[in-house]
C-alpha positions as CSV (number, residue, x, y, z in Angstrom):
1,M,144.3,78.2,30.2
2,G,144.2,75.2,32.9
3,E,145.5,77.4,35.7
4,L,142.8,79.9,35.3
5,T,140.1,77.1,35.0
6,E,141.5,75.6,38.3
7,L,141.5,78.9,39.8
8,M,138.2,79.4,39.0
9,A,136.8,76.2,39.8
10,G,138.5,76.9,43.5
11,L,136.0,80.5,43.5
12,G,132.8,78.5,42.2
13,Q,132.9,80.3,38.9
14,K,132.2,78.7,35.7
15,P,134.5,77.7,32.9
16,Y,133.9,80.4,31.0
17,R,135.2,82.9,33.8
18,A,138.5,81.8,33.0
19,R,138.0,82.3,29.2
20,Q,137.7,86.1,30.1
21,V,140.8,86.2,32.3
22,W,143.0,84.3,29.4
23,E,141.7,87.1,27.2
24,G,141.9,89.9,28.9
25,L,145.7,89.0,29.9
26,Y,147.0,88.0,25.8
27,K,144.4,89.0,23.9
28,Q,144.1,92.5,25.5
29,R,146.8,92.8,26.9
30,V,145.5,94.4,30.3
31,G,147.9,96.1,32.7
32,S,145.9,95.8,35.7
33,L,143.1,93.4,37.2
34,E,140.7,96.2,36.8
35,E,141.0,96.5,33.1
36,V,139.4,92.7,32.9
37,T,135.9,94.1,32.6
38,T,134.2,91.3,31.6
39,L,134.5,90.5,35.1
40,P,132.0,91.3,37.3
41,V,133.2,93.4,39.8
42,L,132.8,91.2,42.7
43,L,135.1,88.7,41.6
44,R,137.8,91.4,40.7
45,A,137.5,92.3,44.6
46,E,136.7,88.9,45.4
47,L,140.6,87.7,42.8
48,A,142.7,90.7,44.6
49,A,141.4,90.2,48.2
50,T,142.8,86.5,47.5
51,G,146.6,88.1,46.4
52,W,145.9,87.7,42.9
53,V,147.5,90.9,40.8
54,V,148.0,91.9,36.6
55,G,150.2,93.2,36.0
56,L,152.9,93.6,32.7
57,P,156.7,94.3,33.1
58,V,156.9,98.0,33.5
59,M,159.5,100.3,31.1
60,A,161.9,101.5,33.9
61,Q,164.0,103.2,30.8
62,T,163.8,103.7,26.7
63,A,166.6,104.3,24.7
64,V,166.4,105.0,21.0
65,S,168.8,104.3,18.3
66,V,170.0,106.3,15.1
67,D,168.2,103.3,13.1
68,G,165.0,103.2,15.0
69,T,165.4,100.4,17.3
70,E,164.5,100.3,20.7
71,R,165.9,99.5,23.8
72,Y,164.1,98.4,27.0
73,L,164.8,98.5,30.7
74,M,161.9,96.1,31.5
75,R,161.5,95.9,35.9
76,M,159.6,92.9,37.0
77,A,157.7,93.1,40.1
78,D,160.3,92.1,42.7
79,G,162.9,95.0,41.0
80,E,164.6,92.6,38.9
81,T,165.5,94.0,35.3
82,V,166.1,92.4,32.0
83,E,166.6,94.4,28.7
84,T,164.3,93.9,25.8
85,V,164.7,95.4,22.3
86,W,162.4,96.2,19.7
87,M,163.6,96.6,15.5
88,P,160.9,97.9,13.1
89,D,161.8,96.4,10.0
90,G,164.0,93.2,12.1
91,D,167.4,92.9,11.2
92,G,167.2,90.2,8.4
93,G,167.9,87.3,10.8
94,E,165.2,85.5,9.2
95,R,166.7,85.0,5.7
96,G,166.7,81.5,4.0
97,D,165.4,79.7,6.9
98,G,162.3,78.8,5.5
99,S,159.5,80.9,6.8
100,E,156.9,83.3,5.7
101,A,159.1,86.1,7.9
102,A,162.2,85.1,5.4
103,V,160.4,85.6,2.1
104,E,159.8,89.0,3.3
105,E,163.1,89.7,3.9
106,A,164.6,88.0,0.9
107,G,165.1,90.7,-1.2
108,E,167.6,92.6,1.6
109,V,170.4,92.1,1.4
110,E,173.5,93.6,4.2
111,T,176.9,94.2,2.6
112,A,180.3,93.2,4.8
113,E,181.0,96.8,5.0
114,E,178.1,98.1,6.4
115,A,178.0,95.3,9.4
116,V,181.8,96.6,10.2
117,A,180.8,100.0,10.0
118,G,179.9,101.7,13.3
119,V,176.9,103.9,13.5
120,E,177.3,106.7,11.0
121,A,176.6,103.5,8.8
122,D,173.7,102.0,10.5
123,S,172.5,105.3,10.2
124,S,173.1,105.5,6.7
125,A,171.2,101.5,5.9
126,A,168.4,103.0,7.7
127,L,167.9,105.7,5.7
128,R,168.2,103.3,2.4
129,N,165.9,101.0,3.8
130,D,163.2,103.8,4.7
131,S,163.1,104.7,0.6
132,Q,162.6,101.4,-0.1
133,K,159.4,101.3,2.4
134,G,155.9,102.6,1.5
135,K,155.8,106.3,0.6
136,S,154.1,108.8,3.0
137,N,151.3,111.1,2.8
138,G,153.0,113.4,5.8
139,N,150.7,111.7,8.4
140,G,152.4,108.3,8.7
141,E,150.2,106.6,6.6
142,G,150.4,105.2,2.5
143,K,149.0,106.5,-0.6
144,S,145.1,105.6,-1.5
145,N,142.9,106.8,-4.2
146,G,140.5,108.5,-1.6
147,G,138.6,105.4,-1.2
148,G,141.1,103.6,1.0
149,E,142.3,101.4,-1.8
150,A,146.4,101.4,-2.2
151,V,147.8,103.0,-5.1
152,G,151.3,101.7,-6.8
153,D,154.0,103.7,-6.0
154,G,156.8,101.6,-6.6
155,G,157.2,100.7,-2.5
156,Y,155.8,99.1,0.6
157,W,151.9,100.1,-0.6
158,S,152.5,98.6,-4.5
159,R,153.9,95.5,-2.9
160,R,151.6,94.4,-0.8
161,G,148.8,96.6,-0.8
162,A,147.8,96.8,-4.9
163,G,143.5,96.3,-4.7
164,R,143.5,96.6,-1.0
165,D,141.9,98.5,1.6
166,I,144.8,100.4,3.2
167,R,142.7,100.2,6.3
168,N,142.9,96.4,6.9
169,F,146.4,97.0,7.1
170,G,148.0,97.2,11.0
171,T,149.9,100.3,12.2
172,L,153.3,99.2,11.2
173,A,152.3,99.2,7.4
174,E,150.9,103.0,8.7
175,K,153.8,103.7,10.3
176,G,156.2,102.3,6.7
177,F,157.0,99.5,8.0
178,R,156.7,95.8,7.0
179,R,157.2,94.2,10.3
180,A,158.9,94.3,13.5
181,T,161.4,91.9,15.3
182,I,161.3,91.7,19.8
183,C,163.9,90.4,20.9
184,I,163.2,89.1,24.6
185,S,165.1,88.0,27.4
186,S,164.2,84.7,29.2
187,Q,166.7,85.1,32.7
188,V,168.5,87.8,34.6
189,G,171.5,87.7,33.6
190,C,173.2,84.6,31.7
191,A,175.5,81.3,33.5
192,V,177.0,80.5,30.0
193,N,180.2,83.3,29.9
194,C,180.5,83.8,26.3
195,Q,183.4,85.7,26.1
196,F,182.5,88.0,23.4
197,C,179.6,88.8,25.1
198,L,178.7,91.6,27.5
199,T,175.6,89.9,28.8
200,A,178.1,87.4,30.5
201,K,179.5,89.6,33.0
202,L,176.6,90.0,35.1
203,G,176.5,85.9,35.2
204,I,173.3,84.9,36.7
205,R,170.7,86.2,39.3
206,R,167.6,84.3,38.3
207,N,165.2,82.6,36.0
208,L,162.1,84.7,34.6
209,T,158.9,83.0,35.0
210,A,156.8,82.1,31.6
211,G,154.7,85.5,32.9
212,E,157.9,87.5,32.8
213,I,158.5,86.4,29.2
214,A,155.1,86.6,27.4
215,G,155.2,90.0,29.4
216,Q,157.7,91.4,28.0
217,V,156.4,91.2,24.3
218,A,152.8,92.4,25.5
219,A,154.5,95.7,27.1
220,V,155.9,96.5,23.4
221,L,153.1,95.5,21.3
222,N,151.3,97.7,23.7
223,R,153.8,100.8,23.5
224,H,153.3,100.8,19.7
225,G,149.8,99.8,19.6
226,I,150.5,96.5,17.4
227,Q,147.5,94.9,16.1
228,I,148.0,91.2,16.2
229,G,146.4,89.8,12.8
230,K,147.5,92.3,11.2
231,D,150.8,94.1,11.8
232,R,153.4,91.2,10.8
233,I,155.3,90.2,14.5
234,N,158.7,88.2,14.6
235,L,160.0,87.6,18.2
236,V,163.5,86.4,19.0
237,F,164.2,84.7,21.8
238,M,167.8,85.8,22.0
239,G,167.6,88.8,24.5
240,M,169.7,88.1,27.7
241,G,170.4,84.3,29.1
242,E,169.7,81.4,27.9
243,P,166.5,80.0,27.0
244,F,167.1,76.5,27.2
245,L,169.2,76.8,31.2
246,N,165.3,78.1,31.8
247,Y,164.0,75.7,29.6
248,D,160.0,74.7,31.0
249,E,159.6,78.4,31.6
250,F,160.3,79.4,28.2
251,M,157.9,76.9,26.3
252,K,154.9,77.6,28.2
253,S,155.7,81.6,27.5
254,V,156.0,79.8,23.6
255,R,152.5,78.0,24.3
256,L,151.1,81.1,25.4
257,L,152.4,83.6,22.9
258,V,150.6,80.8,20.4
259,E,147.6,80.2,22.1
260,G,147.0,83.7,24.2
261,M,148.2,86.6,21.6
262,G,148.2,84.8,18.7
263,I,151.6,85.0,16.9
264,P,152.3,82.3,15.4
265,E,155.2,79.6,16.3
266,S,156.5,79.9,12.6
267,R,157.1,83.6,13.4
268,M,159.1,82.3,16.5
269,T,163.4,82.4,16.7
270,V,165.1,80.7,19.8
271,S,168.5,80.5,20.1
272,T,170.9,78.4,22.2
273,S,174.5,78.6,23.4
274,G,174.8,74.9,22.7
275,I,172.4,72.8,25.8
276,L,172.6,69.8,24.8
277,P,169.2,68.2,26.9
278,G,167.8,71.6,26.0
279,I,167.9,70.6,22.0
280,E,167.2,67.0,22.9
281,A,163.9,68.0,24.7
282,F,163.2,70.7,21.9
283,A,163.4,68.3,19.0
284,K,160.2,66.2,21.2
285,E,157.8,69.2,20.8
286,T,154.6,69.5,18.7
287,V,154.7,73.3,18.8
288,R,158.0,75.4,18.6
289,P,159.7,78.3,17.3
290,K,162.5,77.8,14.8
291,L,165.8,76.6,16.4
292,A,169.5,78.8,15.6
293,L,172.1,77.1,16.6
294,S,175.3,80.3,18.1
295,L,178.2,77.8,16.6
296,N,180.7,80.7,16.2
297,A,183.7,78.1,15.8
298,S,184.8,75.7,13.1
299,N,186.2,73.6,15.6
300,D,186.0,72.7,19.5
301,G,189.4,74.1,20.3
302,V,188.4,78.0,19.6
303,R,184.9,77.7,20.8
304,E,186.0,76.1,24.1
305,E,188.4,79.4,24.1
306,I,185.6,81.6,23.4
307,M,182.4,79.4,24.6
308,P,183.8,77.6,27.9
309,I,180.4,75.1,28.0
310,T,182.2,73.7,24.7
311,R,183.8,71.7,27.3
312,K,180.8,69.7,28.5
313,W,178.9,69.6,25.1
314,N,180.9,69.8,22.1
315,I,180.4,70.8,18.4
316,A,180.3,67.2,17.1
317,A,177.6,65.9,19.9
318,L,175.2,69.2,19.2
319,L,175.4,69.0,15.5
320,E,174.3,65.5,16.0
321,A,171.6,66.2,18.5
322,V,170.2,69.5,16.0
323,Q,170.2,66.6,12.8
324,K,167.4,64.8,15.3
325,I,164.6,67.5,15.5
326,P,162.1,66.6,12.7
327,L,162.1,69.6,10.8
328,R,158.9,71.1,8.9
329,N,158.4,72.1,5.3
330,R,160.6,74.3,4.1
331,E,162.4,74.6,7.5
332,W,166.1,75.4,7.5
333,V,168.4,75.5,11.1
334,T,170.0,78.5,11.6
335,F,173.5,78.6,12.8
336,E,174.5,82.0,14.2
337,Y,178.4,83.0,13.9
338,V,180.2,85.5,15.3
339,L,182.7,86.9,13.7
340,L,185.8,87.6,15.9
341,G,188.9,89.8,14.2
342,G,191.7,86.6,14.2
343,V,190.3,84.4,16.1
344,N,187.5,82.7,13.9
345,D,187.2,84.8,10.8
346,Q,190.2,83.0,8.2
347,P,189.4,81.1,5.4
348,V,191.0,77.6,7.2
349,H,187.3,78.7,9.3
350,A,185.6,79.2,6.8
351,R,186.1,75.2,4.7
352,E,186.0,73.6,8.3
353,V,182.3,75.3,9.0
354,L,181.8,73.9,5.3
355,A,182.9,70.0,6.3
356,L,181.0,70.5,9.9
357,L,177.5,71.1,8.2
358,A,177.8,69.1,5.0
359,G,174.3,67.2,4.0
360,M,172.1,69.1,6.8
361,R,169.5,71.5,6.0
362,A,171.3,74.5,7.3
363,K,171.6,78.3,7.0
364,V,174.6,80.7,8.2
365,N,173.9,84.2,10.0
366,L,177.4,85.9,10.2
367,I,177.3,88.5,12.5
368,V,180.2,90.5,12.6
369,W,181.0,90.9,16.6
370,N,179.7,94.2,17.9
371,P,181.8,96.1,20.6
372,G,181.6,96.1,24.6
373,P,183.5,97.7,26.9
374,G,185.9,95.3,28.9
375,I,185.7,92.8,25.7
376,A,189.2,92.2,24.4
377,Y,188.5,91.2,21.4
378,H,188.0,93.7,17.7
379,Q,186.1,93.4,14.6
380,P,187.0,91.6,11.3
381,T,188.0,93.6,8.6
382,P,185.5,94.3,5.7
383,E,187.3,92.1,3.1
384,D,187.9,89.1,5.6
385,V,184.0,89.0,6.1
386,A,183.1,89.1,2.7
387,V,185.7,86.5,1.4
388,F,184.2,84.0,4.4
389,Q,180.6,84.8,3.5
390,G,182.1,83.6,-0.3
391,M,183.4,80.8,0.5
392,L,180.0,79.2,2.4
393,I,178.0,80.6,-0.5
394,E,180.5,78.9,-2.8
395,G,180.6,75.7,-0.9
396,G,176.6,75.6,-1.3
397,I,175.6,76.6,2.2
398,A,173.3,79.4,2.1
399,T,174.9,82.6,4.0
400,Y,173.4,86.3,5.1
401,I,175.2,88.9,6.9
402,R,172.7,89.9,10.0
403,R,172.1,93.5,10.1
404,P,173.8,95.2,13.4
405,R,170.7,97.3,14.7
406,G,170.9,99.6,18.1
407,R,174.9,99.5,18.3
408,D,174.9,103.6,19.6
409,I,172.4,102.1,22.1
410,Y,174.4,99.1,23.3
411,A,171.0,97.3,22.2
412,A,172.7,94.7,19.2
413,C,173.6,91.3,19.4
414,G,175.7,90.7,22.6
415,Q,175.3,94.1,24.0
416,L,172.5,94.2,26.6
417,K,173.9,94.5,29.5
418,R,170.8,95.3,32.1
419,T,172.6,98.8,32.4
420,V,171.4,100.1,35.2
421,A,172.5,102.6,38.2
422,E,171.6,101.4,41.5
423,E,171.5,104.7,44.0
424,S,168.8,105.5,46.6
425,G,166.6,102.7,45.0
426,V,166.6,104.7,41.4
427,Q,167.4,102.4,38.4
428,G,168.7,104.3,35.4
429,L,170.3,103.7,32.1
430,V,174.0,103.9,32.6
431,A,175.9,106.4,29.3
432,I,178.4,104.2,28.3
433,G,181.0,105.4,25.6
434,V,181.1,103.9,22.1
């Protein structure tokens, strides 16, 4: 907002003109300067003449999963592309972290068998979750008594809509969803080089600006006609890139999303591979998302093999920094743990994780590794996943299995690869066999 105020002052305009631009960009989510109709035509022309451009990332390609997940190839103004993911009803990642989103997901359980299984199980799980949503009248709307008042049917509307006018609900509820999660990229590529992640194969091309990060959110919200304030939207900074290696722009985007678009920071989660200076800076922020640390190993030896960045900042240093973060009431730190068959998924590893996290306000999200071409790891067995989870729970650590979303379109955790073909200047999604 301050930058816009300075811009308008330089053009001899009053401060309220900056507010009009701000609201156009973030409240109305406009795609061009001409759409900011609260500004006089002459002022819009003057802004355009001086080189100011308003725009959103372009959805160059879209892939849709059998489970409803959508993966977008987002093209920036300079032609660089990143991937962004839309997950209706989320992936259960917020369960147990103390937030409102966690309360919404509390009753959803992912089994080890479902997490390990392939696309067919993803489809079955989607159908099972659909059966838990609100009933539809055939037009994508919940049942009402004729006056707009929700009626009990044992589903979504009876849980959330009893006695309430369904016209007060947003677009998601009309489609039978309780919420949605958007997975956002922070860099073009990634420099961290996690050995189990497809994005690592890209290397790093450049950082995204705060506007490009927030722009991904605006583009997806516009695609689905989302109404902030009515629809429940969760954001996860878990797409391409390491947010804490683009710290200033990442945090600036958080402020734009909170102050501009009206999405509470309590509905945001940022995942880091373990960038110590970033964690230390994050601990000092007054407005910040929830934190998820990608642990992925129970000791430095294993973690160095799968996450070479451990050689710079070991597990002990990371945990010490995390424990200095002043947590909000009911807030818990999430530790993500990608299970790799035969590498980090055995009882000895579970016991080491328990020792590492003892006494911390921590929860663990187990992520069954999502396969990708050219990566030699394999998935753990359902039995090993169940035993690992059971040991952590028995040891006093709240532990959840994160629901895989969009595996069939390479949209799941660790599968984003900026899958584009560049021939004669044309970019498109590459069809990769599963």
